[in-house]
PDB file with SEQRES, HELIX, SHEET and CRYST1 records, atoms N, CA, C and O in Angstrom:
SEQRES   1 A   78  MET THR GLN GLU GLN LYS ILE LEU ALA VAL VAL GLY LEU          
SEQRES   2 A   78  LEU PRO VAL LEU ALA ASP LEU LEU GLU ASP VAL GLU LEU          
SEQRES   3 A   78  PHE ARG ASN SER LYS LYS TYR ALA ASN LEU PHE LEU ASN          
SEQRES   4 A   78  GLU VAL ARG ARG VAL ASP ASN ILE ILE ILE ALA ASP ALA          
SEQRES   5 A   78  GLU LEU GLU ALA GLN SER GLN GLN VAL ASN ILE GLN ARG          
SEQRES   6 A   78  ALA PHE ILE GLN TRP LEU LYS THR GLU PHE VAL ALA GLU          
HELIX    1 AA1 GLN A    3  GLU A   22  1                                  20    
HELIX    2 AA2 ARG A   28  ALA A   50  1                                  23    
HELIX    3 AA3 LEU A   54  GLU A   74  1                                  21    
CRYST1    1.000    1.000    1.000  90.00  90.00  90.00 P 1           1          
ATOM      1  N   MET A   1     -82.167  13.584  36.545  1.00  0.00           N  
ATOM      2  CA  MET A   1     -82.374  12.374  35.757  1.00  0.00           C  
ATOM      3  C   MET A   1     -81.026  11.795  35.363  1.00  0.00           C  
ATOM      4  O   MET A   1     -80.098  12.523  35.013  1.00  0.00           O  
ATOM      5  N   THR A   2     -80.936  10.497  35.424  1.00  0.00           N  
ATOM      6  CA  THR A   2     -79.715   9.833  34.976  1.00  0.00           C  
ATOM      7  C   THR A   2     -79.717   9.724  33.451  1.00  0.00           C  
ATOM      8  O   THR A   2     -80.748   9.925  32.808  1.00  0.00           O  
ATOM      9  N   GLN A   3     -78.576   9.411  32.890  1.00  0.00           N  
ATOM     10  CA  GLN A   3     -78.482   9.226  31.441  1.00  0.00           C  
ATOM     11  C   GLN A   3     -79.393   8.084  30.989  1.00  0.00           C  
ATOM     12  O   GLN A   3     -80.050   8.178  29.952  1.00  0.00           O  
ATOM     13  N   GLU A   4     -79.427   7.014  31.768  1.00  0.00           N  
ATOM     14  CA  GLU A   4     -80.280   5.875  31.419  1.00  0.00           C  
ATOM     15  C   GLU A   4     -81.753   6.270  31.418  1.00  0.00           C  
ATOM     16  O   GLU A   4     -82.510   5.858  30.540  1.00  0.00           O  
ATOM     17  N   GLN A   5     -82.152   7.063  32.396  1.00  0.00           N  
ATOM     18  CA  GLN A   5     -83.539   7.515  32.461  1.00  0.00           C  
ATOM     19  C   GLN A   5     -83.881   8.422  31.287  1.00  0.00           C  
ATOM     20  O   GLN A   5     -84.982   8.350  30.743  1.00  0.00           O  
ATOM     21  N   LYS A   6     -82.947   9.269  30.899  1.00  0.00           N  
ATOM     22  CA  LYS A   6     -83.175  10.157  29.748  1.00  0.00           C  
ATOM     23  C   LYS A   6     -83.341   9.342  28.469  1.00  0.00           C  
ATOM     24  O   LYS A   6     -84.239   9.605  27.669  1.00  0.00           O  
ATOM     25  N   ILE A   7     -82.482   8.365  28.285  1.00  0.00           N  
ATOM     26  CA  ILE A   7     -82.571   7.514  27.089  1.00  0.00           C  
ATOM     27  C   ILE A   7     -83.885   6.742  27.094  1.00  0.00           C  
ATOM     28  O   ILE A   7     -84.541   6.615  26.060  1.00  0.00           O  
ATOM     29  N   LEU A   8     -84.267   6.230  28.257  1.00  0.00           N  
ATOM     30  CA  LEU A   8     -85.511   5.482  28.369  1.00  0.00           C  
ATOM     31  C   LEU A   8     -86.714   6.364  28.035  1.00  0.00           C  
ATOM     32  O   LEU A   8     -87.653   5.914  27.379  1.00  0.00           O  
ATOM     33  N   ALA A   9     -86.685   7.602  28.481  1.00  0.00           N  
ATOM     34  CA  ALA A   9     -87.770   8.534  28.164  1.00  0.00           C  
ATOM     35  C   ALA A   9     -87.842   8.776  26.659  1.00  0.00           C  
ATOM     36  O   ALA A   9     -88.929   8.793  26.081  1.00  0.00           O  
ATOM     37  N   VAL A  10     -86.699   8.961  26.035  1.00  0.00           N  
ATOM     38  CA  VAL A  10     -86.666   9.210  24.589  1.00  0.00           C  
ATOM     39  C   VAL A  10     -87.180   8.002  23.817  1.00  0.00           C  
ATOM     40  O   VAL A  10     -88.017   8.144  22.926  1.00  0.00           O  
ATOM     41  N   VAL A  11     -86.682   6.812  24.155  1.00  0.00           N  
ATOM     42  CA  VAL A  11     -87.133   5.623  23.416  1.00  0.00           C  
ATOM     43  C   VAL A  11     -88.540   5.214  23.827  1.00  0.00           C  
ATOM     44  O   VAL A  11     -89.155   4.370  23.175  1.00  0.00           O  
ATOM     45  N   GLY A  12     -89.051   5.798  24.892  1.00  0.00           N  
ATOM     46  CA  GLY A  12     -90.438   5.572  25.248  1.00  0.00           C  
ATOM     47  C   GLY A  12     -91.379   6.451  24.458  1.00  0.00           C  
ATOM     48  O   GLY A  12     -92.460   6.016  24.059  1.00  0.00           O  
ATOM     49  N   LEU A  13     -90.969   7.699  24.227  1.00  0.00           N  
ATOM     50  CA  LEU A  13     -91.842   8.656  23.556  1.00  0.00           C  
ATOM     51  C   LEU A  13     -91.717   8.653  22.036  1.00  0.00           C  
ATOM     52  O   LEU A  13     -92.722   8.781  21.336  1.00  0.00           O  
ATOM     53  N   LEU A  14     -90.514   8.510  21.520  1.00  0.00           N  
ATOM     54  CA  LEU A  14     -90.334   8.603  20.064  1.00  0.00           C  
ATOM     55  C   LEU A  14     -91.150   7.587  19.270  1.00  0.00           C  
ATOM     56  O   LEU A  14     -91.733   7.965  18.254  1.00  0.00           O  
ATOM     57  N   PRO A  15     -91.225   6.319  19.676  1.00  0.00           N  
ATOM     58  CA  PRO A  15     -92.051   5.384  18.899  1.00  0.00           C  
ATOM     59  C   PRO A  15     -93.530   5.783  18.863  1.00  0.00           C  
ATOM     60  O   PRO A  15     -94.207   5.579  17.855  1.00  0.00           O  
ATOM     61  N   VAL A  16     -94.023   6.346  19.957  1.00  0.00           N  
ATOM     62  CA  VAL A  16     -95.417   6.795  19.974  1.00  0.00           C  
ATOM     63  C   VAL A  16     -95.592   7.962  19.007  1.00  0.00           C  
ATOM     64  O   VAL A  16     -96.562   8.005  18.250  1.00  0.00           O  
ATOM     65  N   LEU A  17     -94.664   8.898  19.032  1.00  0.00           N  
ATOM     66  CA  LEU A  17     -94.726  10.032  18.109  1.00  0.00           C  
ATOM     67  C   LEU A  17     -94.612   9.562  16.659  1.00  0.00           C  
ATOM     68  O   LEU A  17     -95.290  10.083  15.773  1.00  0.00           O  
ATOM     69  N   ALA A  18     -93.750   8.574  16.428  1.00  0.00           N  
ATOM     70  CA  ALA A  18     -93.609   8.030  15.073  1.00  0.00           C  
ATOM     71  C   ALA A  18     -94.906   7.384  14.612  1.00  0.00           C  
ATOM     72  O   ALA A  18     -95.303   7.545  13.458  1.00  0.00           O  
ATOM     73  N   ASP A  19     -95.570   6.653  15.504  1.00  0.00           N  
ATOM     74  CA  ASP A  19     -96.853   6.039  15.149  1.00  0.00           C  
ATOM     75  C   ASP A  19     -97.892   7.101  14.800  1.00  0.00           C  
ATOM     76  O   ASP A  19     -98.661   6.941  13.852  1.00  0.00           O  
ATOM     77  N   LEU A  20     -97.908   8.185  15.572  1.00  0.00           N  
ATOM     78  CA  LEU A  20     -98.849   9.273  15.278  1.00  0.00           C  
ATOM     79  C   LEU A  20     -98.546   9.902  13.924  1.00  0.00           C  
ATOM     80  O   LEU A  20     -99.451  10.164  13.132  1.00  0.00           O  
ATOM     81  N   LEU A  21     -97.262  10.141  13.668  1.00  0.00           N  
ATOM     82  CA  LEU A  21     -96.866  10.736  12.393  1.00  0.00           C  
ATOM     83  C   LEU A  21     -97.230   9.835  11.230  1.00  0.00           C  
ATOM     84  O   LEU A  21     -97.594  10.315  10.156  1.00  0.00           O  
ATOM     85  N   GLU A  22     -97.133   8.545  11.437  1.00  0.00           N  
ATOM     86  CA  GLU A  22     -97.468   7.581  10.391  1.00  0.00           C  
ATOM     87  C   GLU A  22     -98.943   7.681   9.993  1.00  0.00           C  
ATOM     88  O   GLU A  22     -99.306   7.393   8.853  1.00  0.00           O  
ATOM     89  N   ASP A  23     -99.781   8.088  10.936  1.00  0.00           N  
ATOM     90  CA  ASP A  23    -101.217   8.203  10.677  1.00  0.00           C  
ATOM     91  C   ASP A  23    -101.607   9.520  10.007  1.00  0.00           C  
ATOM     92  O   ASP A  23    -102.748   9.680   9.571  1.00  0.00           O  
ATOM     93  N   VAL A  24    -100.670  10.458   9.922  1.00  0.00           N  
ATOM     94  CA  VAL A  24    -100.962  11.766   9.330  1.00  0.00           C  
ATOM     95  C   VAL A  24    -100.793  11.687   7.815  1.00  0.00           C  
ATOM     96  O   VAL A  24     -99.837  11.095   7.314  1.00  0.00           O  
ATOM     97  N   GLU A  25    -101.723  12.286   7.104  1.00  0.00           N  
ATOM     98  CA  GLU A  25    -101.648  12.296   5.643  1.00  0.00           C  
ATOM     99  C   GLU A  25    -100.684  13.404   5.205  1.00  0.00           C  
ATOM    100  O   GLU A  25    -100.955  14.591   5.385  1.00  0.00           O  
ATOM    101  N   LEU A  26     -99.568  12.990   4.632  1.00  0.00           N  
ATOM    102  CA  LEU A  26     -98.549  13.927   4.165  1.00  0.00           C  
ATOM    103  C   LEU A  26     -98.318  13.729   2.677  1.00  0.00           C  
ATOM    104  O   LEU A  26     -98.657  12.685   2.119  1.00  0.00           O  
ATOM    105  N   PHE A  27     -97.749  14.722   2.049  1.00  0.00           N  
ATOM    106  CA  PHE A  27     -97.514  14.670   0.608  1.00  0.00           C  
ATOM    107  C   PHE A  27     -96.089  15.067   0.268  1.00  0.00           C  
ATOM    108  O   PHE A  27     -95.425  15.786   1.015  1.00  0.00           O  
ATOM    109  N   ARG A  28     -95.647  14.590  -0.854  1.00  0.00           N  
ATOM    110  CA  ARG A  28     -94.371  14.920  -1.479  1.00  0.00           C  
ATOM    111  C   ARG A  28     -93.198  14.822  -0.511  1.00  0.00           C  
ATOM    112  O   ARG A  28     -93.000  13.799   0.144  1.00  0.00           O  
ATOM    113  N   ASN A  29     -92.419  15.909  -0.430  1.00  0.00           N  
ATOM    114  CA  ASN A  29     -91.210  15.898   0.390  1.00  0.00           C  
ATOM    115  C   ASN A  29     -91.509  15.654   1.861  1.00  0.00           C  
ATOM    116  O   ASN A  29     -90.721  15.021   2.564  1.00  0.00           O  
ATOM    117  N   SER A  30     -92.641  16.153   2.321  1.00  0.00           N  
ATOM    118  CA  SER A  30     -92.997  15.940   3.724  1.00  0.00           C  
ATOM    119  C   SER A  30     -93.105  14.450   4.017  1.00  0.00           C  
ATOM    120  O   SER A  30     -92.626  13.986   5.052  1.00  0.00           O  
ATOM    121  N   LYS A  31     -93.720  13.708   3.130  1.00  0.00           N  
ATOM    122  CA  LYS A  31     -93.876  12.263   3.301  1.00  0.00           C  
ATOM    123  C   LYS A  31     -92.512  11.576   3.257  1.00  0.00           C  
ATOM    124  O   LYS A  31     -92.242  10.661   4.035  1.00  0.00           O  
ATOM    125  N   LYS A  32     -91.674  12.020   2.354  1.00  0.00           N  
ATOM    126  CA  LYS A  32     -90.335  11.447   2.214  1.00  0.00           C  
ATOM    127  C   LYS A  32     -89.541  11.615   3.510  1.00  0.00           C  
ATOM    128  O   LYS A  32     -88.947  10.657   4.006  1.00  0.00           O  
ATOM    129  N   TYR A  33     -89.533  12.818   4.050  1.00  0.00           N  
ATOM    130  CA  TYR A  33     -88.774  13.080   5.270  1.00  0.00           C  
ATOM    131  C   TYR A  33     -89.420  12.437   6.490  1.00  0.00           C  
ATOM    132  O   TYR A  33     -88.722  12.019   7.414  1.00  0.00           O  
ATOM    133  N   ALA A  34     -90.719  12.357   6.502  1.00  0.00           N  
ATOM    134  CA  ALA A  34     -91.410  11.668   7.594  1.00  0.00           C  
ATOM    135  C   ALA A  34     -91.015  10.191   7.596  1.00  0.00           C  
ATOM    136  O   ALA A  34     -90.769   9.619   8.658  1.00  0.00           O  
ATOM    137  N   ASN A  35     -90.952   9.577   6.427  1.00  0.00           N  
ATOM    138  CA  ASN A  35     -90.559   8.165   6.344  1.00  0.00           C  
ATOM    139  C   ASN A  35     -89.118   7.954   6.793  1.00  0.00           C  
ATOM    140  O   ASN A  35     -88.813   6.958   7.449  1.00  0.00           O  
ATOM    141  N   LEU A  36     -88.240   8.876   6.449  1.00  0.00           N  
ATOM    142  CA  LEU A  36     -86.849   8.790   6.920  1.00  0.00           C  
ATOM    143  C   LEU A  36     -86.803   8.858   8.442  1.00  0.00           C  
ATOM    144  O   LEU A  36     -86.077   8.101   9.086  1.00  0.00           O  
ATOM    145  N   PHE A  37     -87.585   9.773   9.009  1.00  0.00           N  
ATOM    146  CA  PHE A  37     -87.659   9.909  10.463  1.00  0.00           C  
ATOM    147  C   PHE A  37     -88.211   8.633  11.097  1.00  0.00           C  
ATOM    148  O   PHE A  37     -87.653   8.128  12.072  1.00  0.00           O  
ATOM    149  N   LEU A  38     -89.307   8.113  10.542  1.00  0.00           N  
ATOM    150  CA  LEU A  38     -89.920   6.897  11.077  1.00  0.00           C  
ATOM    151  C   LEU A  38     -88.938   5.727  11.069  1.00  0.00           C  
ATOM    152  O   LEU A  38     -88.831   4.994  12.052  1.00  0.00           O  
ATOM    153  N   ASN A  39     -88.233   5.558   9.972  1.00  0.00           N  
ATOM    154  CA  ASN A  39     -87.266   4.469   9.874  1.00  0.00           C  
ATOM    155  C   ASN A  39     -86.136   4.630  10.887  1.00  0.00           C  
ATOM    156  O   ASN A  39     -85.679   3.649  11.474  1.00  0.00           O  
ATOM    157  N   GLU A  40     -85.691   5.858  11.088  1.00  0.00           N  
ATOM    158  CA  GLU A  40     -84.604   6.110  12.035  1.00  0.00           C  
ATOM    159  C   GLU A  40     -85.066   5.876  13.475  1.00  0.00           C  
ATOM    160  O   GLU A  40     -84.320   5.314  14.277  1.00  0.00           O  
ATOM    161  N   VAL A  41     -86.265   6.294  13.804  1.00  0.00           N  
ATOM    162  CA  VAL A  41     -86.802   6.065  15.149  1.00  0.00           C  
ATOM    163  C   VAL A  41     -86.872   4.571  15.420  1.00  0.00           C  
ATOM    164  O   VAL A  41     -86.457   4.119  16.487  1.00  0.00           O  
ATOM    165  N   ARG A  42     -87.377   3.816  14.496  1.00  0.00           N  
ATOM    166  CA  ARG A  42     -87.501   2.375  14.690  1.00  0.00           C  
ATOM    167  C   ARG A  42     -86.127   1.694  14.785  1.00  0.00           C  
ATOM    168  O   ARG A  42     -85.940   0.760  15.565  1.00  0.00           O  
ATOM    169  N   ARG A  43     -85.180   2.173  13.987  1.00  0.00           N  
ATOM    170  CA  ARG A  43     -83.831   1.607  14.020  1.00  0.00           C  
ATOM    171  C   ARG A  43     -83.179   1.855  15.375  1.00  0.00           C  
ATOM    172  O   ARG A  43     -82.632   0.935  15.984  1.00  0.00           O  
ATOM    173  N   VAL A  44     -83.238   3.088  15.842  1.00  0.00           N  
ATOM    174  CA  VAL A  44     -82.626   3.439  17.131  1.00  0.00           C  
ATOM    175  C   VAL A  44     -83.336   2.709  18.266  1.00  0.00           C  
ATOM    176  O   VAL A  44     -82.689   2.205  19.184  1.00  0.00           O  
ATOM    177  N   ASP A  45     -84.651   2.654  18.208  1.00  0.00           N  
ATOM    178  CA  ASP A  45     -85.420   1.946  19.234  1.00  0.00           C  
ATOM    179  C   ASP A  45     -84.987   0.486  19.305  1.00  0.00           C  
ATOM    180  O   ASP A  45     -84.770  -0.043  20.395  1.00  0.00           O  
ATOM    181  N   ASN A  46     -84.861  -0.160  18.168  1.00  0.00           N  
ATOM    182  CA  ASN A  46     -84.444  -1.567  18.145  1.00  0.00           C  
ATOM    183  C   ASN A  46     -83.047  -1.757  18.715  1.00  0.00           C  
ATOM    184  O   ASN A  46     -82.791  -2.729  19.427  1.00  0.00           O  
ATOM    185  N   ILE A  47     -82.149  -0.841  18.409  1.00  0.00           N  
ATOM    186  CA  ILE A  47     -80.771  -0.952  18.898  1.00  0.00           C  
ATOM    187  C   ILE A  47     -80.726  -0.796  20.417  1.00  0.00           C  
ATOM    188  O   ILE A  47     -80.101  -1.597  21.112  1.00  0.00           O  
ATOM    189  N   ILE A  48     -81.386   0.231  20.920  1.00  0.00           N  
ATOM    190  CA  ILE A  48     -81.308   0.519  22.354  1.00  0.00           C  
ATOM    191  C   ILE A  48     -82.078  -0.499  23.175  1.00  0.00           C  
ATOM    192  O   ILE A  48     -81.563  -1.000  24.175  1.00  0.00           O  
ATOM    193  N   ILE A  49     -83.279  -0.807  22.780  1.00  0.00           N  
ATOM    194  CA  ILE A  49     -84.108  -1.708  23.578  1.00  0.00           C  
ATOM    195  C   ILE A  49     -83.630  -3.158  23.476  1.00  0.00           C  
ATOM    196  O   ILE A  49     -83.825  -3.934  24.412  1.00  0.00           O  
ATOM    197  N   ALA A  50     -83.019  -3.528  22.374  1.00  0.00           N  
ATOM    198  CA  ALA A  50     -82.520  -4.903  22.237  1.00  0.00           C  
ATOM    199  C   ALA A  50     -81.478  -5.218  23.310  1.00  0.00           C  
ATOM    200  O   ALA A  50     -81.390  -6.351  23.782  1.00  0.00           O  
ATOM    201  N   ASP A  51     -80.695  -4.218  23.691  1.00  0.00           N  
ATOM    202  CA  ASP A  51     -79.644  -4.424  24.697  1.00  0.00           C  
ATOM    203  C   ASP A  51     -80.099  -4.094  26.112  1.00  0.00           C  
ATOM    204  O   ASP A  51     -79.338  -4.275  27.063  1.00  0.00           O  
ATOM    205  N   ALA A  52     -81.321  -3.615  26.263  1.00  0.00           N  
ATOM    206  CA  ALA A  52     -81.803  -3.185  27.573  1.00  0.00           C  
ATOM    207  C   ALA A  52     -82.238  -4.382  28.414  1.00  0.00           C  
ATOM    208  O   ALA A  52     -82.599  -5.441  27.901  1.00  0.00           O  
ATOM    209  N   GLU A  53     -82.188  -4.171  29.716  1.00  0.00           N  
ATOM    210  CA  GLU A  53     -82.671  -5.187  30.636  1.00  0.00           C  
ATOM    211  C   GLU A  53     -84.191  -5.282  30.531  1.00  0.00           C  
ATOM    212  O   GLU A  53     -84.850  -4.369  30.033  1.00  0.00           O  
ATOM    213  N   LEU A  54     -84.725  -6.383  30.999  1.00  0.00           N  
ATOM    214  CA  LEU A  54     -86.168  -6.618  30.934  1.00  0.00           C  
ATOM    215  C   LEU A  54     -86.943  -5.507  31.663  1.00  0.00           C  
ATOM    216  O   LEU A  54     -88.002  -5.086  31.198  1.00  0.00           O  
ATOM    217  N   GLU A  55     -86.427  -5.041  32.782  1.00  0.00           N  
ATOM    218  CA  GLU A  55     -87.108  -3.976  33.525  1.00  0.00           C  
ATOM    219  C   GLU A  55     -87.170  -2.688  32.707  1.00  0.00           C  
ATOM    220  O   GLU A  55     -88.189  -1.997  32.723  1.00  0.00           O  
ATOM    221  N   ALA A  56     -86.099  -2.360  31.997  1.00  0.00           N  
ATOM    222  CA  ALA A  56     -86.094  -1.162  31.155  1.00  0.00           C  
ATOM    223  C   ALA A  56     -87.089  -1.311  30.009  1.00  0.00           C  
ATOM    224  O   ALA A  56     -87.767  -0.349  29.649  1.00  0.00           O  
ATOM    225  N   GLN A  57     -87.180  -2.495  29.442  1.00  0.00           N  
ATOM    226  CA  GLN A  57     -88.145  -2.728  28.376  1.00  0.00           C  
ATOM    227  C   GLN A  57     -89.567  -2.553  28.888  1.00  0.00           C  
ATOM    228  O   GLN A  57     -90.420  -1.982  28.209  1.00  0.00           O  
ATOM    229  N   SER A  58     -89.807  -3.049  30.090  1.00  0.00           N  
ATOM    230  CA  SER A  58     -91.120  -2.901  30.707  1.00  0.00           C  
ATOM    231  C   SER A  58     -91.419  -1.434  30.996  1.00  0.00           C  
ATOM    232  O   SER A  58     -92.543  -0.973  30.795  1.00  0.00           O  
ATOM    233  N   GLN A  59     -90.424  -0.711  31.461  1.00  0.00           N  
ATOM    234  CA  GLN A  59     -90.598   0.717  31.725  1.00  0.00           C  
ATOM    235  C   GLN A  59     -90.905   1.475  30.442  1.00  0.00           C  
ATOM    236  O   GLN A  59     -91.703   2.412  30.451  1.00  0.00           O  
ATOM    237  N   GLN A  60     -90.279   1.080  29.341  1.00  0.00           N  
ATOM    238  CA  GLN A  60     -90.545   1.737  28.062  1.00  0.00           C  
ATOM    239  C   GLN A  60     -92.012   1.579  27.702  1.00  0.00           C  
ATOM    240  O   GLN A  60     -92.658   2.544  27.294  1.00  0.00           O  
ATOM    241  N   VAL A  61     -92.537   0.388  27.845  1.00  0.00           N  
ATOM    242  CA  VAL A  61     -93.948   0.131  27.542  1.00  0.00           C  
ATOM    243  C   VAL A  61     -94.840   0.966  28.456  1.00  0.00           C  
ATOM    244  O   VAL A  61     -95.839   1.526  28.005  1.00  0.00           O  
ATOM    245  N   ASN A  62     -94.486   1.050  29.735  1.00  0.00           N  
ATOM    246  CA  ASN A  62     -95.270   1.849  30.674  1.00  0.00           C  
ATOM    247  C   ASN A  62     -95.248   3.333  30.307  1.00  0.00           C  
ATOM    248  O   ASN A  62     -96.271   4.010  30.412  1.00  0.00           O  
ATOM    249  N   ILE A  63     -94.102   3.837  29.881  1.00  0.00           N  
ATOM    250  CA  ILE A  63     -93.990   5.229  29.432  1.00  0.00           C  
ATOM    251  C   ILE A  63     -94.882   5.451  28.219  1.00  0.00           C  
ATOM    252  O   ILE A  63     -95.593   6.453  28.141  1.00  0.00           O  
ATOM    253  N   GLN A  64     -94.843   4.524  27.281  1.00  0.00           N  
ATOM    254  CA  GLN A  64     -95.662   4.651  26.077  1.00  0.00           C  
ATOM    255  C   GLN A  64     -97.145   4.664  26.424  1.00  0.00           C  
ATOM    256  O   GLN A  64     -97.897   5.496  25.916  1.00  0.00           O  
ATOM    257  N   ARG A  65     -97.560   3.758  27.274  1.00  0.00           N  
ATOM    258  CA  ARG A  65     -98.976   3.709  27.662  1.00  0.00           C  
ATOM    259  C   ARG A  65     -99.401   4.988  28.371  1.00  0.00           C  
ATOM    260  O   ARG A  65    -100.478   5.520  28.101  1.00  0.00           O  
ATOM    261  N   ALA A  66     -98.561   5.485  29.276  1.00  0.00           N  
ATOM    262  CA  ALA A  66     -98.889   6.713  30.005  1.00  0.00           C  
ATOM    263  C   ALA A  66     -98.966   7.899  29.059  1.00  0.00           C  
ATOM    264  O   ALA A  66     -99.842   8.753  29.200  1.00  0.00           O  
ATOM    265  N   PHE A  67     -98.058   7.957  28.098  1.00  0.00           N  
ATOM    266  CA  PHE A  67     -98.054   9.058  27.131  1.00  0.00           C  
ATOM    267  C   PHE A  67     -99.295   9.006  26.243  1.00  0.00           C  
ATOM    268  O   PHE A  67     -99.925  10.033  25.991  1.00  0.00           O  
ATOM    269  N   ILE A  68     -99.639   7.823  25.776  1.00  0.00           N  
ATOM    270  CA  ILE A  68    -100.844   7.663  24.950  1.00  0.00           C  
ATOM    271  C   ILE A  68    -102.086   8.055  25.743  1.00  0.00           C  
ATOM    272  O   ILE A  68    -102.981   8.715  25.214  1.00  0.00           O  
ATOM    273  N   GLN A  69    -102.143   7.652  27.001  1.00  0.00           N  
ATOM    274  CA  GLN A  69    -103.282   8.018  27.844  1.00  0.00           C  
ATOM    275  C   GLN A  69    -103.345   9.531  28.040  1.00  0.00           C  
ATOM    276  O   GLN A  69    -104.428  10.117  28.005  1.00  0.00           O  
ATOM    277  N   TRP A  70    -102.204  10.159  28.244  1.00  0.00           N  
ATOM    278  CA  TRP A  70    -102.155  11.611  28.389  1.00  0.00           C  
ATOM    279  C   TRP A  70    -102.657  12.291  27.106  1.00  0.00           C  
ATOM    280  O   TRP A  70    -103.427  13.250  27.170  1.00  0.00           O  
ATOM    281  N   LEU A  71    -102.222  11.798  25.958  1.00  0.00           N  
ATOM    282  CA  LEU A  71    -102.671  12.372  24.682  1.00  0.00           C  
ATOM    283  C   LEU A  71    -104.184  12.254  24.545  1.00  0.00           C  
ATOM    284  O   LEU A  71    -104.847  13.203  24.126  1.00  0.00           O  
ATOM    285  N   LYS A  72    -104.727  11.102  24.893  1.00  0.00           N  
ATOM    286  CA  LYS A  72    -106.172  10.903  24.788  1.00  0.00           C  
ATOM    287  C   LYS A  72    -106.919  11.849  25.719  1.00  0.00           C  
ATOM    288  O   LYS A  72    -107.994  12.338  25.373  1.00  0.00           O  
ATOM    289  N   THR A  73    -106.362  12.109  26.888  1.00  0.00           N  
ATOM    290  CA  THR A  73    -106.991  13.007  27.852  1.00  0.00           C  
ATOM    291  C   THR A  73    -106.918  14.459  27.399  1.00  0.00           C  
ATOM    292  O   THR A  73    -107.893  15.201  27.518  1.00  0.00           O  
ATOM    293  N   GLU A  74    -105.776  14.858  26.885  1.00  0.00           N  
ATOM    294  CA  GLU A  74    -105.554  16.261  26.511  1.00  0.00           C  
ATOM    295  C   GLU A  74    -106.158  16.633  25.167  1.00  0.00           C  
ATOM    296  O   GLU A  74    -106.569  17.777  24.969  1.00  0.00           O  
ATOM    297  N   PHE A  75    -106.217  15.695  24.252  1.00  0.00           N  
ATOM    298  CA  PHE A  75    -106.713  15.980  22.905  1.00  0.00           C  
ATOM    299  C   PHE A  75    -108.038  15.264  22.670  1.00  0.00           C  
ATOM    300  O   PHE A  75    -108.142  14.382  21.818  1.00  0.00           O  
ATOM    301  N   VAL A  76    -109.018  15.650  23.420  1.00  0.00           N  
ATOM    302  CA  VAL A  76    -110.339  15.061  23.323  1.00  0.00           C  
ATOM    303  C   VAL A  76    -111.001  15.571  22.039  1.00  0.00           C  
ATOM    304  O   VAL A  76    -111.072  16.777  21.803  1.00  0.00           O  
ATOM    305  N   ALA A  77    -111.475  14.654  21.229  1.00  0.00           N  
ATOM    306  CA  ALA A  77    -112.158  15.039  19.985  1.00  0.00           C  
ATOM    307  C   ALA A  77    -113.471  15.742  20.325  1.00  0.00           C  
ATOM    308  O   ALA A  77    -114.230  15.303  21.189  1.00  0.00           O  
ATOM    309  N   GLU A  78    -113.709  16.830  19.629  1.00  0.00           N  
ATOM    310  CA  GLU A  78    -114.939  17.585  19.884  1.00  0.00           C  
ATOM    311  C   GLU A  78    -115.912  17.440  18.737  1.00  0.00           C  
ATOM    312  O   GLU A  78    -117.003  18.008  18.777  1.00  0.00           O  
TER     313      GLU A  78                                                      
END                                                                             
């Protein structure tokens, strides 16, 4: 994997993970640190994707969709 591909994978997956974490009910310090993490993920995502080419931005969306689909397939509610 190239460095660009690694970065694209990270900025593709982290926002999805942040969205999932945002939906989890947390309390006290856990909530505080989760919010710090969420803010940092969004900040880094904005910095990296803002400078990315249109194709990289499209690839990020495709990675996110594929990851979400994988999660839905693997974590079927029973």
